[in-house]
Structures are given as C-alpha cells and as structure tokens.
C-alpha positions as CSV (number, residue, x, y, z in Angstrom):
1,M,0.1,-0.1,0.0
2,T,0.9,3.8,-0.4
3,E,1.2,6.0,1.5
4,Q,-1.0,9.4,1.8
5,N,0.0,12.5,2.4
6,N,-3.0,13.7,4.7
7,T,-1.5,16.8,5.6
8,T,-4.4,19.9,5.3
9,N,-3.7,23.4,5.3
10,P,-4.8,25.6,7.9
11,W,-8.4,27.3,6.9
12,W,-6.9,30.9,6.1
13,K,-4.7,29.2,3.3
14,E,-7.3,27.7,1.2
15,P,-9.3,29.9,-1.3
16,W,-12.4,29.4,-1.0
17,P,-13.4,30.3,2.8
18,W,-11.9,33.3,0.8
19,I,-14.1,33.4,-2.5
20,I,-16.7,32.7,0.0
21,M,-16.7,35.7,1.9
22,A,-15.7,38.2,-0.8
23,G,-19.7,38.2,-1.3
24,P,-21.1,39.7,1.8
25,F,-17.5,41.7,2.0
26,L,-18.5,43.6,-0.9
27,A,-21.9,44.3,-0.2
28,L,-20.7,45.9,2.8
29,V,-18.8,47.8,1.5
30,G,-21.0,48.6,-1.6
31,C,-23.7,49.9,1.2
32,A,-20.7,51.9,2.8
33,I,-20.3,53.8,-0.6
34,T,-24.6,54.6,-0.9
35,I,-24.7,55.4,2.0
36,A,-21.4,58.1,2.1
37,L,-23.0,59.0,-1.3
38,A,-26.5,59.3,-0.2
39,V,-25.2,61.9,2.5
40,K,-23.1,63.7,1.4
41,H,-24.8,64.5,-2.0
42,F,-28.1,64.5,-0.9
43,S,-28.6,65.4,3.2
44,G,-29.7,69.0,1.9
45,E,-32.6,68.2,-0.7
46,A,-35.7,69.5,0.1
47,I,-38.8,67.4,-0.4
48,T,-40.8,68.0,-3.2
49,D,-43.6,65.9,-3.1
50,G,-45.8,67.1,-0.6
51,G,-44.0,66.1,2.4
52,V,-42.9,67.7,5.8
53,R,-39.6,66.6,7.5
54,Q,-39.9,66.9,11.1
55,G,-36.5,65.9,12.6
56,L,-36.2,62.0,11.0
57,V,-39.7,61.8,10.4
58,V,-41.3,62.9,6.9
59,K,-45.2,63.2,7.2
60,R,-47.7,64.3,4.4
61,V,-49.5,67.4,4.2
62,G,-52.1,68.4,1.7
63,P,-55.1,67.2,0.9
64,E,-56.0,63.9,2.3
65,R,-57.5,60.7,-0.4
66,S,-59.7,58.5,1.1
67,P,-59.3,54.8,-0.5
68,Q,-63.8,55.0,0.0
69,A,-63.9,58.3,-2.0
70,P,-66.0,57.7,-5.4
71,S,-63.9,57.9,-8.4
72,A,-65.0,60.2,-11.3
73,V,-65.4,57.7,-13.6
74,S,-68.2,55.1,-13.5
75,Q,-68.3,51.6,-14.4
76,N,-70.3,52.0,-17.6
77,D,-68.2,55.3,-18.6
78,A,-65.1,53.1,-18.0
79,R,-66.4,50.3,-19.6
80,G,-67.8,52.2,-22.7
81,A,-71.4,52.7,-23.7
82,P,-73.8,49.3,-24.3
C-alpha cells in the first residue's frame, strides 16, 4: 500500500473561504459607499412631493385621499356605452 499525505492547510490558506467571504464583504463596501454618497450629495435636498420633514420623520401634508372616495368615472363610462 502506498502512504497518502493527509496534511491539510489551515483554513486561511485555502482559497474557498476567501471566495465565499468576498460576496458579503463587497456588499458591505457597496452599502457604505451608497450611504456616503447619499449623505454627501442629498442630505440638504428639500422634500418636494408634499411632505414635511420633522427630525427623522417625514409626514405628508395636503389633501388627504380616502380609499373609499367615489371615483370620477363610473364603471359604465370606463367600459364604454352598451
């Protein structure tokens, strides 16, 4: 019988753990870059879509729409004349 060399390298010398850890690490780097760009370029932007910023809370102001309000077009008008 031949003897096999069963020596194994420590985990940090193998390529697979580094390849597996590269994905989450790159996601963290991308997240940090996105947050830095958003804070640097858009932190002073005014809210222009009908909201008011009060600290960290953004509230909508203006006419409230109720979900039960009748629509301007009736169902017969939407389908066409019979």
